[in-house]
matplotlib code that plots the C-alpha trace (Angstrom):
import matplotlib.pyplot as plt

x = [0.0, 1.3, 1.2, -0.7, -0.7, -3.4, -2.3, -5.3, -3.9, -0.9, -3.1, -2.8, -6.0, -5.3, -7.1, -3.9, -3.4, -0.1, 0.2, 3.5, 5.2, 6.9, 7.6, 10.6, 8.5, 5.8, 8.4, 10.0, 6.6, 5.5, 8.7, 8.1, 4.4, 5.2, 7.8, 5.4, 2.1, 3.0, 6.0, 5.5, 6.0, 9.6, 10.4, 12.0, 12.6, 9.5, 7.4, 9.0, 8.0, 4.5, 4.3, 5.7, 3.2, 0.3, 1.4, -1.1, -1.3, -3.3, -6.6, -6.2, -9.1, -9.4, -8.6, -5.6, -7.5, -9.8, -13.5, -14.8, -18.3]
y = [0.0, 3.4, 6.8, 10.0, 13.7, 16.3, 19.9, 20.8, 18.7, 21.0, 24.1, 25.2, 26.2, 23.6, 20.5, 18.7, 15.2, 13.4, 9.6, 7.8, 4.6, 6.0, 9.1, 10.0, 9.8, 12.0, 14.5, 14.7, 15.2, 17.8, 19.8, 19.7, 20.7, 23.5, 24.9, 24.9, 25.9, 27.6, 29.8, 31.7, 28.5, 27.6, 24.0, 25.0, 22.4, 23.5, 23.1, 19.7, 18.6, 19.7, 17.9, 14.7, 14.8, 15.1, 12.0, 9.2, 5.5, 5.2, 3.6, 4.2, 5.3, 8.2, 6.0, 4.1, 1.0, 0.4, 0.8, 4.3, 3.3]
z = [0.0, -0.9, 0.7, -0.1, 0.8, 0.2, 0.0, 2.1, 4.9, 5.1, 5.3, 1.6, -0.3, -3.1, -4.2, -5.4, -4.0, -4.3, -4.4, -4.0, -3.0, 0.2, 2.2, 0.0, -3.1, -1.6, -0.4, -3.8, -5.5, -2.9, -3.5, -7.3, -6.9, -4.5, -6.9, -9.8, -8.1, -4.8, -5.6, -2.4, -0.3, 0.6, 1.6, 4.9, 7.6, 9.3, 6.2, 5.5, 9.0, 8.5, 5.1, 6.7, 9.5, 6.9, 4.9, 5.2, 4.2, 1.0, 1.7, 5.4, 7.6, 9.9, 12.9, 11.7, 10.5, 13.4, 13.2, 13.2, 14.3]

ax = plt.figure().add_subplot(projection="3d")
ax.plot(x, y, z, "-o")
ax.set_aspect("equal")
plt.show()
């Protein structure tokens, strides 16, 4: 199962969603996307930490795989 990141989960008003095989793939794609679409966003260590914390398992649930009901 891969990983995913939604720009909205990082606090950016953007509908872009990144899908990747692992955290490194997501981080690479996020940097490319930010460079092309969010020129005012710098990938500082703080932003990178925020992005890492927003990466989720693809197909995961809101509660880490346990029942939400």
